[in-house]
C-alpha positions in Angstrom: 47.2 127.7 48.3 49.2 128.2 45.1 52.0 129.6 47.2 51.9 126.5 49.4 52.0 124.1 46.5 54.8 126.1 44.9 56.9 125.8 48.0 56.2 122.0 48.2 57.3 121.6 44.6 60.5 123.5 45.3 61.4 121.4 48.3 59.6 118.0 47.8 61.7 115.9 50.1 61.7 118.3 53.0 57.9 118.8 52.6 57.4 115.0 52.5 59.5 114.6 55.6 57.4 117.2 57.5 54.1 115.6 56.3 55.2 112.1 57.1 56.3 112.8 60.7 53.1 114.7 61.3 51.1 111.9 59.9 52.6 109.2 62.0 52.4 111.3 65.2 48.7 112.1 64.6 47.8 108.6 63.6 49.3 107.3 66.8 47.5 110.1 68.7 44.1 109.0 67.2 44.9 105.3 68.1 45.9 106.1 71.7 42.9 108.4 72.1 40.6 105.6 71.0 42.3 103.1 73.3 42.3 105.4 76.3 38.7 106.5 75.9 37.6 102.8 75.4 39.2 101.7 78.7 37.9 104.7 80.4 34.4 103.7 79.1 35.0 100.2 80.5 35.9 101.6 83.9 32.8 103.8 83.9 30.7 100.7 83.0 32.2 98.8 85.9 31.4 101.7 88.2 27.7 101.3 87.3 27.7 97.7 88.7 27.7 96.6 92.3 31.5 96.3 92.6 31.3 95.0 96.2 28.6 92.7 97.6 28.7 91.9 101.3 26.6 89.0 102.7 25.7 88.9 106.4 25.4 86.1 108.8 21.9 84.9 109.6 22.1 86.2 113.1 22.9 89.7 112.0 20.1 92.1 112.8 18.7 94.6 110.3 19.5 97.5 112.6 23.2 96.5 112.5 23.1 96.2 108.7 21.4 99.6 108.5 24.2 101.1 110.7 26.8 99.6 108.3 25.0 101.0 105.3 24.9 104.4 106.9 28.6 104.3 107.6 29.3 103.6 104.0 27.1 106.4 102.8 28.7 108.8 105.2 32.2 107.9 104.1 31.6 109.7 100.8 33.3 106.9 98.8 30.1 105.2 97.6 27.5 106.5 95.2 24.8 104.0 96.2 24.2 101.1 98.6 21.4 98.7 97.9 20.0 96.6 100.7 18.5 93.2 99.9 16.6 91.5 102.7 16.1 87.8 103.3 12.6 88.0 101.8 13.9 89.9 98.7 16.7 87.4 98.3 14.1 84.6 98.3 12.1 86.4 95.6 15.2 86.7 93.5 16.1 83.0 94.1 12.6 81.9 93.1 12.7 84.0 90.0 16.0 82.5 88.9 14.9 78.9 89.6 11.2 79.1 88.7 11.6 76.2 86.3 13.0 73.9 89.0 10.3 73.1 91.6 12.6 70.8 93.6 15.1 73.7 94.3 12.2 75.9 95.3 11.0 73.5 97.9 14.4 73.1 99.5 15.0 76.8 100.2 13.4 79.3 102.6 14.1 82.9 103.5 15.7 81.8 106.8 18.7 80.2 105.1 19.3 83.0 102.6 21.6 85.9 103.7 20.8 89.5 103.7 23.2 91.6 101.6 24.4 95.0 100.6 25.3 95.9 97.0 27.8 98.7 97.0 28.5 101.1 94.1 31.7 103.1 94.6 32.3 106.7 93.3 35.9 105.7 92.2 37.1 102.2 91.3 40.4 103.1 93.1 38.4 103.1 96.5 37.2 99.6 96.1 40.1 97.8 97.9 39.8 100.0 101.0 36.0 99.5 101.1 36.3 95.7 100.8 39.0 95.5 103.5 36.9 97.6 105.9 33.9 95.3 105.3 35.9 92.2 105.9 36.7 93.3 109.5 33.2 94.2 110.5 31.2 92.0 113.0 28.3 90.1 111.4 29.8 90.0 107.9 29.9 86.4 106.4 31.4 87.1 103.0 32.6 90.0 100.9 32.5 89.3 97.1 34.9 91.6 95.3 36.6 90.8 92.0 39.8 92.4 93.1 42.1 90.9 90.4 39.8 91.9 87.5 39.3 95.5 88.7 42.9 96.0 89.8 44.2 94.8 86.5 41.7 97.0 84.6 42.6 100.0 86.7 46.4 99.4 86.3 46.0 98.9 82.6 44.1 102.2 82.2 46.6 104.1 84.3 49.6 102.7 82.5 48.0 103.4 79.1 47.5 107.0 80.0 51.1 107.5 81.2 52.6 105.6 78.3 50.4 107.5 75.8 51.5 110.8 77.3 55.2 109.9 77.2 55.0 108.6 73.6 53.1 111.7 72.3 55.4 114.1 74.1 58.4 112.4 72.5 56.9 112.4 69.1 55.8 116.1 69.3 59.4 117.0 70.2 60.6 115.1 67.2 58.0 116.8 65.0 59.1 120.2 66.2 62.7 119.4 65.4 61.9 118.1 61.9 59.6 121.1 61.2 62.2 123.6 62.4 64.9 121.9 60.3 62.9 121.7 57.1 61.6 125.2 57.5 65.1 126.5 58.1 66.1 124.9 54.8 63.2 126.5 53.0 64.1 129.9 54.5 67.6 129.5 53.3 66.3 128.9 49.7 64.2 132.0 49.9 66.9 134.1 51.5 67.2 136.6 48.6 63.4 136.8 48.2 63.0 137.5 51.9 65.7 140.2 51.9 64.0 141.9 48.9 60.7 141.9 50.7 62.3 143.4 53.8 63.9 146.1 51.7 60.4 146.9 50.2 59.1 147.4 53.7 57.5 144.0 54.4 56.8 143.4 58.1 58.1 140.4 60.0 54.6 139.0 60.2 54.1 139.3 56.5 57.3 137.5 55.7 56.7 134.6 58.1 53.0 134.2 57.2 53.5 131.9 54.2 55.6 129.5 56.3 52.9 129.5 59.0 50.2 128.7 56.4 52.3 125.9 55.1 52.7 124.4 58.6 49.0 124.6 59.2 48.2 123.0 55.8 50.5 120.1 56.6 48.9 119.7 60.0 45.4 119.7 58.5 46.3 117.3 55.6 48.2 114.9 57.8 45.5 115.0 60.5 42.8 114.3 58.0 44.7 111.4 56.4 45.6 109.9 59.8 42.0 110.0 60.9 40.6 108.5 57.6 43.1 105.7 57.6 42.6 104.9 61.3 38.8 104.7 61.0 39.0 102.9 57.7 41.0 100.2 59.4 38.6 100.3 62.4 35.5 99.7 60.3 37.2 96.9 58.4 38.0 95.2 61.7 34.7 96.1 63.4 33.0 92.7 62.8 35.9 91.0 64.7 35.7 93.6 67.5 31.9 93.2 67.7 32.1 89.4 68.1 34.9 89.6 70.6 33.2 92.4 72.7 29.7 90.9 72.5 27.8 91.5 75.6 29.5 94.9 76.4 26.9 97.7 76.3 27.3 101.1 74.8 30.2 102.8 76.5 29.9 106.5 77.1 32.6 109.1 76.6 33.3 110.8 79.9 29.7 110.2 81.0 28.3 112.2 78.1 26.1 109.5 76.6 23.1 111.8 76.9 24.7 114.0 74.3 25.2 111.1 71.9 28.9 110.6 72.7 29.7 106.9 72.8 33.1 105.3 72.6 31.8 101.8 71.8 30.3 101.4 69.4 31.7 104.8 68.3 28.8 107.2 67.6 28.8 109.7 64.7 29.3 112.5 67.2 32.2 110.9 68.9 33.8 110.2 65.4 33.3 113.9 64.5 34.8 115.0 67.8 37.8 112.7 67.2 38.3 114.3 63.7 38.1 117.8 65.0 40.6 117.1 67.8 43.0 115.4 65.4 42.9 118.2 62.9 43.2 120.9 65.5 46.2 119.1 67.0 47.8 118.9 63.6 47.2 122.5 62.8 48.4 123.6 66.2 51.6 121.5 65.9 52.3 122.7 62.4 51.7 126.4 63.3 53.9 126.3 66.5 56.7 124.4 64.8 57.0 126.8 61.9 56.4 129.8 64.2 59.4 128.7 66.3 61.5 128.2 63.2 60.7 131.5 61.6 61.3 133.3 64.9 64.8 131.8 65.0 65.8 132.1 61.4 64.0 135.1 60.0 65.6 138.2 61.4 
């Protein structure tokens, strides 16, 4: 560590530039990771709801409904199809209007439609499922919030792509800055490096201090980016909580059983975010300085 701090003191501006670009890159990475996992959690939550509900005409026989249900199951695009008969629909109606006797007297099972509640494996399959149901005989109405789901799916896809492009660009910039600043430090230590090589030092021994410095910058910048991001998050959490009231716990990639929740962020998810951020920083710092030392230390 003393060697790293000595190097930083000898080249403070170059060291600060390396740290700063790593910090901004990793801070943005934590932010985009949080946003992407949040919207993925929203999509997973939507997938647990009956995304398509189809109501049948009163004359439609149960055998026909059963045949349609079996077709949906056989398609492989749905995870579950729940059938609600006329009698079950009446029970639900009575439960919802139990405090209004007048409404209860006016409705019987004969005028309520049987229905199917359809859960898709993938949200992207919903438009095709809804279109197929609209063309079936005996179908009265297909309820599908196309606009909401399409916008959510488009937003999530766009966020993934934009995040990837931004991060790739920033990582390239980081490598350029690291290689430039490391090359400057190598030039300052040229005589010291030549002396070490004359004394028989191996190539790995000479480059190791630069690699350690890169990993240290990655660890320090990743830790600071993580702390500042979650400090801002917890300050703003009351606002987020009021705005997102009614949204249940959102799992991270379906791993809720392991305590991984995106919203509200569980301690295990926060720990995972920290580990990934620090490892990314260490990896970038190591690779950047490795490339630089490979080029400039002969």
